[in-house]
C-alpha positions as CSV (number, residue, x, y, z in Angstrom):
1,M,89.6,49.2,97.3
2,S,90.2,51.1,100.9
3,G,92.2,54.5,100.3
4,T,95.3,53.0,102.1
5,D,95.2,50.3,99.6
6,N,94.9,52.5,96.8
7,P,98.8,54.3,96.5
8,A,97.2,56.8,94.5
9,E,93.8,57.8,97.0
10,A,96.3,57.7,100.0
11,F,98.6,60.0,98.0
12,K,95.9,62.3,97.7
13,E,95.1,61.9,101.2
14,E,98.4,62.7,102.5
15,F,98.8,65.5,100.3
16,A,95.4,67.1,101.3
17,K,96.5,67.1,105.0
18,L,100.1,68.0,104.2
19,C,98.2,71.0,101.7
20,E,96.2,72.2,105.0
21,A,99.3,72.1,107.3
22,A,101.1,74.1,105.1
23,T,98.2,76.7,105.0
24,E,98.3,76.7,108.4
25,K,102.3,77.1,108.7
26,K,102.7,73.7,110.8
27,Y,104.5,72.1,107.7
28,L,106.8,74.0,105.4
29,P,106.4,72.9,101.5
30,S,109.3,71.1,99.6
31,A,109.9,71.7,95.8
32,T,108.8,68.6,95.0
33,D,105.3,69.5,96.9
34,L,105.1,73.2,95.2
35,L,105.7,71.6,92.0
36,L,102.5,69.6,92.8
37,G,100.3,72.8,93.3
38,M,100.7,72.6,97.1
39,P,100.1,75.9,98.5
40,F,103.0,78.5,99.5
41,F,103.6,78.4,103.0
42,G,101.2,80.1,105.5
43,N,99.9,80.6,101.6
44,S,101.5,83.7,101.2
45,F,104.6,83.8,98.9
46,T,107.0,85.9,101.7
47,D,106.0,84.2,104.4
48,D,107.3,81.0,102.4
49,V,110.8,82.8,101.5
50,T,111.2,83.8,105.2
51,E,110.9,80.6,106.4
52,F,112.6,78.6,103.5
53,V,115.5,81.3,104.1
54,N,115.5,81.2,107.8
55,R,115.5,77.0,107.9
56,T,118.0,76.7,104.9
57,S,120.4,79.5,106.7
58,S,120.4,77.9,110.4
59,S,121.3,74.9,108.7
60,L,123.6,75.9,106.3
61,A,125.6,77.7,109.6
62,T,128.2,75.7,110.1
63,C,129.1,75.0,106.7
64,E,132.0,77.2,105.3
65,A,131.3,76.3,101.4
66,A,127.6,77.6,101.6
67,E,128.3,81.0,103.4
68,P,127.8,82.8,100.2
69,L,124.9,81.5,99.6
70,V,123.7,82.1,103.3
71,R,124.5,85.3,103.0
72,F,122.6,85.8,99.4
73,L,119.4,84.2,101.2
74,G,120.1,86.9,103.9
75,R,119.7,89.4,101.5
76,L,116.5,87.6,99.8
77,V,114.2,88.3,102.5
78,D,115.6,92.2,102.9
79,D,114.9,92.4,99.1
80,L,112.3,89.8,98.3
81,G,112.4,90.6,94.3
82,L,113.5,88.8,90.9
83,S,116.8,89.9,90.8
84,M,117.9,88.9,93.8
85,I,116.2,85.3,93.2
86,Q,118.2,85.4,89.7
87,S,121.5,86.4,91.4
88,I,120.6,82.9,93.7
89,I,120.0,81.0,91.0
90,S,123.1,82.2,89.5
91,L,124.8,81.1,91.9
92,L,124.1,77.7,92.7
93,K,124.8,76.9,89.1
94,S,128.7,77.9,90.3
95,M,128.4,76.0,93.4
96,P,130.0,72.7,93.8
97,L,127.7,69.8,94.7
98,S,127.3,69.1,98.4
99,G,126.3,66.7,100.5
100,D,126.0,69.8,103.2
101,Y,122.9,70.9,101.3
102,D,120.5,69.7,98.8
103,H,121.4,71.6,95.5
104,D,118.1,70.4,94.2
105,E,115.6,71.2,96.5
106,L,117.2,74.5,96.4
107,T,117.5,74.8,92.3
108,N,114.4,73.8,92.1
109,R,112.8,76.4,95.2
110,M,114.4,79.3,93.3
111,D,113.3,78.1,90.1
112,L,109.8,78.0,91.4
113,Y,110.1,81.3,92.9
114,A,111.7,83.0,90.2
115,A,108.7,81.7,87.8
116,F,106.1,82.9,90.3
117,L,107.4,86.7,90.3
118,G,106.8,86.4,85.9
119,C,109.9,84.8,84.8
120,E,109.4,83.0,81.2
121,A,112.6,81.4,81.2
122,A,112.5,80.0,84.7
123,A,108.4,79.3,83.9
124,F,110.1,76.6,81.8
125,R,112.7,75.3,83.6
126,V,109.7,74.5,86.4
127,A,107.5,73.0,83.4
128,L,110.3,71.1,82.1
129,T,111.2,69.6,85.9
130,A,107.8,68.7,86.7
131,A,107.5,66.9,83.4
132,S,110.4,64.6,84.3
133,L,109.4,64.0,87.9
134,G,105.9,62.3,85.7
135,M,107.6,60.4,83.9
136,S,110.0,59.0,86.8
137,P,108.6,57.0,88.7
138,L,111.6,55.9,90.7
139,S,111.6,59.8,92.0
140,R,108.5,60.4,92.4
141,P,105.6,59.8,94.9
142,R,103.5,57.1,93.9
143,G,100.0,58.0,92.5
144,S,101.6,61.6,91.3
145,G,102.7,61.1,87.5
146,S,99.1,62.9,86.6
147,I,99.4,65.4,89.1
148,F,103.1,66.4,87.7
149,F,102.1,66.3,83.9
150,G,98.8,68.9,84.8
151,Q,101.2,71.3,86.4
152,A,103.9,71.4,83.2
153,L,100.8,72.0,81.5
154,G,99.8,74.6,83.7
155,W,103.6,76.4,83.6
156,M,103.3,76.0,79.9
157,L,100.0,77.5,79.6
158,V,101.3,80.6,81.7
159,M,103.9,81.1,79.1
160,D,101.1,81.0,76.4
161,D,100.5,84.6,76.5
162,Y,104.2,85.4,75.1
163,Y,103.1,82.5,71.7
164,E,100.3,84.6,71.1
165,A,102.2,88.2,70.9
166,P,103.8,88.1,68.0
167,E,104.9,91.6,68.7
168,Q,106.5,90.1,71.8
169,R,110.2,88.3,70.7
170,R,111.9,85.6,72.5
171,S,115.2,83.5,72.4
172,E,114.7,80.6,70.6
173,V,115.5,78.3,73.0
174,E,112.8,78.7,74.8
175,F,110.5,78.2,71.8
176,R,112.3,75.3,71.0
177,G,112.4,73.8,74.6
178,G,108.3,74.3,74.5
179,R,108.0,72.5,72.0
180,A,110.5,69.4,73.1
181,I,108.5,69.6,76.1
182,Y,105.4,69.3,74.3
183,A,106.5,66.7,71.9
184,I,108.0,64.2,75.3
185,L,104.5,64.6,77.0
186,A,102.8,64.3,73.9
187,E,103.3,60.6,74.0
188,N,103.0,60.0,77.8
189,G,98.9,58.4,77.7
190,C,98.8,59.5,81.6
191,F,99.6,63.1,80.1
192,R,97.0,63.2,77.5
193,N,94.7,62.0,80.1
194,T,95.1,64.5,82.0
195,V,95.1,67.3,79.2
196,L,91.6,66.0,78.1
197,S,90.1,66.3,81.3
198,L,91.5,69.7,81.5
199,S,90.8,71.6,78.4
200,G,87.3,69.5,77.7
201,G,88.8,67.3,74.9
202,R,90.3,69.8,73.3
203,T,94.1,67.6,73.0
204,E,95.2,67.9,69.9
205,W,94.3,71.1,69.1
206,L,96.2,72.3,71.9
207,L,99.3,70.9,71.3
208,K,99.2,71.2,67.6
209,S,97.9,75.0,67.5
210,K,101.2,75.9,70.0
211,A,103.5,73.5,68.0
212,E,102.2,75.4,64.9
213,R,103.1,78.5,66.4
214,V,106.1,77.9,68.0
215,Q,107.6,76.8,64.4
216,G,106.7,79.6,62.7
217,H,108.5,81.7,65.2
218,V,111.7,79.5,64.6
219,E,111.2,80.0,60.8
220,K,110.6,83.4,60.6
221,N,113.8,84.2,62.5
222,A,116.0,81.5,61.1
223,N,117.4,83.8,58.6
224,G,117.7,86.8,60.3
225,P,121.6,87.9,61.6
226,G,123.5,85.7,63.5
227,I,127.4,84.5,63.9
228,I,128.9,80.6,64.5
229,V,129.7,80.8,68.1
230,I,131.4,77.6,68.7
231,S,133.3,76.1,65.4
232,E,135.3,73.3,66.9
233,I,135.6,70.9,70.0
234,G,139.2,70.8,71.2
235,N,141.2,67.4,71.5
236,R,138.2,65.4,70.6
237,N,139.7,62.4,70.1
238,S,140.8,62.2,74.1
239,S,137.5,60.4,76.0
240,E,137.3,63.6,77.8
241,G,136.8,65.3,74.2
242,K,134.9,63.0,73.2
243,R,132.1,62.7,75.8
244,V,132.3,66.8,75.2
245,A,131.8,66.9,71.6
246,R,128.6,65.0,72.2
247,E,127.3,67.3,74.8
248,W,128.0,70.0,72.2
249,A,127.6,68.6,69.0
250,S,124.0,70.8,68.5
251,L,125.5,74.0,68.7
252,V,129.0,73.6,67.4
253,G,129.5,75.4,63.5
254,R,126.3,76.1,63.9
255,R,124.6,80.0,63.4
256,L,123.0,81.2,66.4
257,P,120.9,84.5,66.5
258,L,121.8,88.1,67.5
259,A,119.3,89.6,69.4
260,P,117.4,92.4,66.9
261,V,116.8,95.9,67.9
262,P,112.9,96.3,68.9
263,D,110.7,99.7,68.9
264,L,113.3,101.8,70.9
265,R,110.2,104.3,71.0
266,S,108.6,101.3,73.0
267,V,111.3,100.8,75.1
268,R,112.0,104.2,76.3
269,D,108.2,105.0,77.0
270,V,108.5,101.5,79.5
271,L,111.6,102.5,81.4
272,R,110.8,105.9,81.9
273,S,107.4,105.5,83.1
274,E,109.5,102.9,85.8
275,Y,112.3,104.8,86.3
276,P,111.2,108.1,86.3
277,F,114.5,109.3,87.9
278,A,116.5,107.9,85.3
279,H,115.4,109.3,82.0
280,D,119.5,110.7,81.2
281,V,120.3,107.4,81.9
282,I,117.6,105.5,79.8
283,D,118.0,107.8,76.8
284,R,121.7,107.7,76.7
285,L,121.7,104.0,76.6
286,L,118.9,104.2,73.9
287,T,120.1,106.5,72.0
288,E,123.2,104.4,71.1
289,L,120.9,101.8,69.9
290,A,119.3,104.0,67.6
291,T,121.3,103.3,64.4
292,Q,121.7,99.6,64.8
293,T,120.0,96.6,63.4
294,T,121.0,94.3,66.9
295,V,121.2,94.8,70.2
296,S,124.8,95.5,70.4
297,F,126.8,98.3,72.7
298,R,130.4,98.6,75.1
299,P,130.3,97.5,78.3
300,I,128.8,99.0,80.8
301,V,128.8,100.2,84.7
302,L,126.1,101.6,86.5
303,V,127.7,103.3,90.0
304,G,125.4,104.7,92.3
305,S,124.8,104.3,96.2
306,P,123.3,100.8,97.7
307,G,119.5,99.9,97.1
308,I,118.7,102.4,94.1
309,G,117.6,99.8,91.9
310,K,120.4,99.4,89.3
311,S,120.8,95.5,89.3
312,A,116.8,95.8,88.8
313,F,117.8,98.6,86.0
314,A,120.2,96.5,84.1
315,M,117.9,93.6,84.2
316,R,114.6,95.8,83.2
317,L,116.6,97.1,80.4
318,F,117.5,93.2,79.3
319,Q,113.8,92.1,79.4
320,A,112.6,96.0,77.3
321,L,115.2,95.1,74.8
322,E,113.9,91.4,74.4
323,V,117.3,90.2,75.4
324,P,117.8,86.7,77.4
325,C,119.7,87.4,80.7
326,M,120.7,86.6,83.1
327,T,122.6,88.0,86.6
328,Y,125.8,86.6,88.0
329,A,126.3,87.5,91.6
330,C,130.6,89.0,92.2
331,G,129.4,89.5,95.3
332,G,132.7,87.2,97.4
333,V,133.7,85.6,94.6
334,S,137.1,84.3,94.8
335,D,137.7,82.6,92.2
336,S,138.1,82.8,88.4
337,S,135.2,79.9,87.8
338,L,133.2,82.6,85.9
339,A,135.9,82.0,83.1
340,G,134.8,78.0,83.2
341,T,137.4,75.0,84.5
342,P,139.5,72.9,82.3
343,R,137.7,69.3,81.6
344,R,139.6,66.9,82.9
345,Y,138.5,68.2,86.6
346,S,135.5,66.5,88.1
347,T,134.5,70.1,88.6
348,G,135.3,71.0,84.8
349,E,132.4,72.9,83.5
350,P,132.0,75.7,80.6
351,S,132.2,79.5,81.4
352,L,129.5,81.3,82.1
353,V,129.2,83.0,78.6
354,V,129.5,79.5,77.0
355,S,126.7,78.2,79.5
356,T,124.7,81.5,79.0
357,I,124.8,81.3,74.8
358,S,124.0,77.6,75.1
359,R,120.9,78.4,77.6
360,Y,119.3,81.0,75.3
361,E,120.9,79.6,72.3
362,C,121.2,83.3,71.4
363,A,125.1,84.9,70.1
364,S,124.0,88.4,72.0
365,P,122.6,87.7,75.6
366,G,122.8,90.1,78.2
367,I,124.7,89.3,81.9
368,V,124.4,91.2,85.0
369,L,127.6,91.4,87.3
370,D,126.1,92.3,90.0
371,E,128.2,94.0,93.0
372,I,131.3,94.2,90.5
373,E,133.5,95.9,93.2
374,K,132.9,93.5,96.0
375,V,134.8,90.0,94.1
376,G,137.3,88.6,96.4
377,D,140.8,89.8,96.3
378,S,142.7,86.6,96.0
379,R,144.1,85.3,92.8
380,H,145.0,81.9,94.2
381,N,142.6,80.0,92.0
382,G,142.4,83.1,89.9
383,N,140.0,86.3,89.8
384,V,137.1,87.0,88.5
385,L,137.8,90.7,86.9
386,D,140.8,89.0,85.6
387,A,139.2,86.4,83.6
388,L,136.9,89.6,82.4
389,L,139.7,91.6,80.5
390,G,140.0,89.2,77.7
391,L,135.3,89.2,77.3
392,L,135.5,92.4,77.9
393,E,138.6,93.2,74.7
394,P,136.0,93.3,71.9
395,Q,139.3,91.7,69.2
396,T,140.5,89.0,71.9
397,S,136.8,87.9,72.9
398,R,136.3,87.0,69.3
399,G,139.0,84.0,69.6
400,W,138.2,84.1,73.6
401,M,139.3,79.9,75.0
402,D,137.2,78.2,76.6
403,P,138.6,75.8,79.0
404,Y,136.3,73.5,79.0
405,L,135.6,73.0,74.9
406,E,139.3,73.9,74.5
407,A,138.1,75.5,71.6
408,A,138.5,79.3,70.7
409,I,134.8,80.7,70.6
410,D,133.1,83.9,69.9
411,A,132.1,85.9,73.1
412,S,132.2,89.6,70.9
413,R,128.4,89.7,71.1
414,V,127.7,88.8,73.7
415,L,126.2,92.3,76.1
416,W,127.8,92.9,80.3
417,I,126.1,95.7,82.2
418,A,127.6,95.5,85.6
419,T,127.0,97.4,88.8
420,A,129.1,99.3,91.6
421,N,128.6,101.2,94.2
422,S,132.4,102.6,93.8
423,I,135.0,102.0,90.9
424,S,137.7,102.9,93.6
425,E,138.9,99.7,93.7
426,L,139.2,98.6,90.5
427,P,141.8,97.6,88.2
428,G,142.8,100.2,85.1
429,P,142.9,97.5,82.5
430,L,138.9,96.7,83.4
431,K,138.0,100.6,83.9
432,D,139.7,101.2,80.3
433,R,137.1,98.6,78.8
434,C,134.1,99.8,80.2
435,R,131.5,102.5,80.2
436,F,130.5,104.3,83.4
437,L,127.4,106.0,83.8
438,S,125.9,107.5,87.0
439,F,122.8,105.5,88.2
440,P,120.7,108.9,89.9
441,E,118.9,108.2,93.3
442,P,115.1,108.3,92.8
443,R,113.8,111.5,94.4
444,P,111.1,112.5,96.7
445,E,108.9,114.0,93.9
446,D,109.2,110.3,92.6
447,L,107.2,108.4,95.4
448,P,103.8,108.1,93.4
449,E,104.9,106.4,90.3
450,L,107.7,104.5,92.0
451,G,105.3,103.5,95.1
452,A,102.3,102.7,92.9
453,R,104.8,100.1,90.7
454,M,105.9,98.8,94.1
455,L,102.8,98.5,95.6
456,E,101.8,96.3,92.3
457,Q,104.6,94.4,92.7
458,L,104.2,93.6,96.7
459,A,100.4,92.5,96.1
460,K,102.2,89.6,93.4
461,D,104.6,88.8,95.8
462,R,101.7,87.6,98.2
463,G,99.3,86.1,95.7
464,L,97.7,88.7,95.0
465,D,95.8,90.2,92.0
466,P,96.9,93.8,91.7
467,R,93.7,95.0,89.9
468,W,91.9,94.3,93.3
469,H,94.7,96.3,95.8
470,P,93.9,99.6,96.2
471,E,95.8,102.7,94.9
472,L,97.8,104.6,97.4
473,T,95.5,107.3,99.1
474,Q,97.0,110.5,99.6
475,E,97.1,110.2,103.4
476,E,99.5,107.3,103.4
477,L,101.7,109.1,100.5
478,D,101.8,112.0,103.2
479,V,103.0,108.9,105.4
480,L,105.6,107.8,103.4
481,S,106.8,110.9,102.4
482,R,107.9,112.0,106.4
483,Y,109.9,108.9,106.1
484,W,111.4,108.4,102.3
485,K,112.9,110.9,101.2
486,G,114.2,109.8,98.5
487,G,117.2,107.1,97.9
488,S,117.1,103.8,98.6
489,L,114.7,101.9,96.8
490,R,114.8,99.1,100.0
491,K,113.5,101.1,102.2
492,L,110.9,102.4,100.3
493,R,109.3,98.6,100.0
494,K,110.0,98.6,103.9
495,L,107.3,101.0,104.5
496,L,104.7,99.5,101.9
497,E,105.1,96.4,103.5
498,G,104.1,98.4,107.0
499,V,101.6,100.6,104.4
500,L,100.3,97.2,103.3
501,A,100.5,95.7,107.4
502,V,98.5,98.2,108.8
503,R,95.3,97.9,105.9
504,E,95.7,94.3,106.8
505,R,94.9,95.3,110.6
506,T,92.5,97.9,109.9
507,S,90.5,96.0,106.8
508,P,86.6,95.2,108.1
509,I,87.5,91.9,106.0
510,Q,88.5,89.2,108.2
C-alpha cells in the first residue's frame, strides 16, 4: 500500500513536511499541530509567540469585542512570561464565544505556552486535551490518534516530578484529574500500544505505580482541615436548576481542603533569593502566617510602579506557599462578570470564585487581581469593584450569593492579592477591606541576582537548557548597569534579550 493510500502514512508524510516548514518559518503551527509535537515557529518559543500574536492581532483589528484580548496579546510580546499568559487565559474564560475568533485555538495555545513555561496545571489541561483528541476520530487528523495519546502521556510525565516529591503539596484536583486521565487512556488499546513502545513494556507498572502514588496523596490529605463551600443548588426543580445540579453534583455538600501552611523558612529563602529588593514585604507577609495552620490573610493590594514585578511576585508567593492560584486581568473590564451571570441567560456562568474553587477543588485558592485600578468605570452591566465588596468582607463572603448556582456559598477562605500602580481612584469601601503594601522597585545593586534569574528564564523561553547557558560576564553586567538603573524589570528583560542577541551573533558555533 502506498503512502497516499494509507491514511496513517499519508499523515506522517504531510506532518513531516509541515514540521520542516515550521522550523524554516514558512508555516505557523496551529495549537493542534503543537499538541502533536510539531516544533515552534522557527523552532523558537519566542518567535512562535511573536508570530502568533502579530497574526491574531491583525485578524482581530476590526473586532470591537476582542479589543481587550488584542491589547493583552500585544503586552505579551513585551512581557513574555507565565504571569501574562495566565492573565490571557483568565481573560479568555470571561469572553463569550464568537465567530470572530477561534476560542478553542486561543485557549489551547495559551495552555501550551503556559505548560512550556512550567505551569503544572496547564500541563494537566494540555494532557487532557491531547487525550480527548486522541479519542475523538471526528476532530483529529486520520492516523494521528496514537500520537495524541503519546503526547498526553508525555505531558503527564512532565508532571511526574511532583508526584515523586512528597514534600511538595499540590491541589487535590490535579491528582484526581491526573488519575482520571490515566484511567481513560488505560482503556484505549491504541494508547496501551503506544505506552508499550515508549516504556519498554512497563505499561502496567507505569499506570499502576503512579495511580498508587496519587491515591496515597489523596488519602493522606482527606482528613485535613477543610470546609463545605457549596451546600445546595437553588431552584433545582426547574429545568435549568436540574441541569446546574447535575453539573455541580460532585461539589455540593462536599468538604473541600484548605491550603496548609508549608515550611515558612524555605518559602522565605526562595522568595528572598528571587526578589532581593522586596525582603521587607516578604517578611511582613510571612510573619502573619507563622501562627497559622492553614494559609489565610486579609485581602492585599501591592502598590508600585509599572513593570517592577508585582503580579509575578503575587503568583510566585502563592506558588511558594503551595496554594493553587489564577490571575484575573482587570484592565478594561467594564462589567461584573467576575461575580457570575444568571443561569437563565445563554451566557450564564458561575462566578470567578466558584470557577476557581471548582477547578482546583480547594476551598482556599489564590486569586491575583491584576491592575485593579484599571477596571472600566461603566456600571451599565455592573462593575468589578462593586462585585468585589461582598467577596472581600469576611462576614458577607461566608454566605455570598452566586447568581448561577442561585445559592449562597462560603467564599470566606479565598485568598486575594491585587496589584495597582496607584490607589487614588479606588473607592473608599474597597480600601477599607484591603491591606495595602508598597512594593519596592528593584535596585541597581540587585542586577547580578535579577540578571541571573531572568537569563535562566529567557533560556527556558527559547527552549534551551539553562545549565548550558553561560552566566553573565562582568563586561555584560557593566554594560547592563550603564542602561539599567533599577526600576522596570520589563526594561531589564529587553536589555538581556539584547545581550543574548549579541551572544548569538558573535558565537563561533553557527
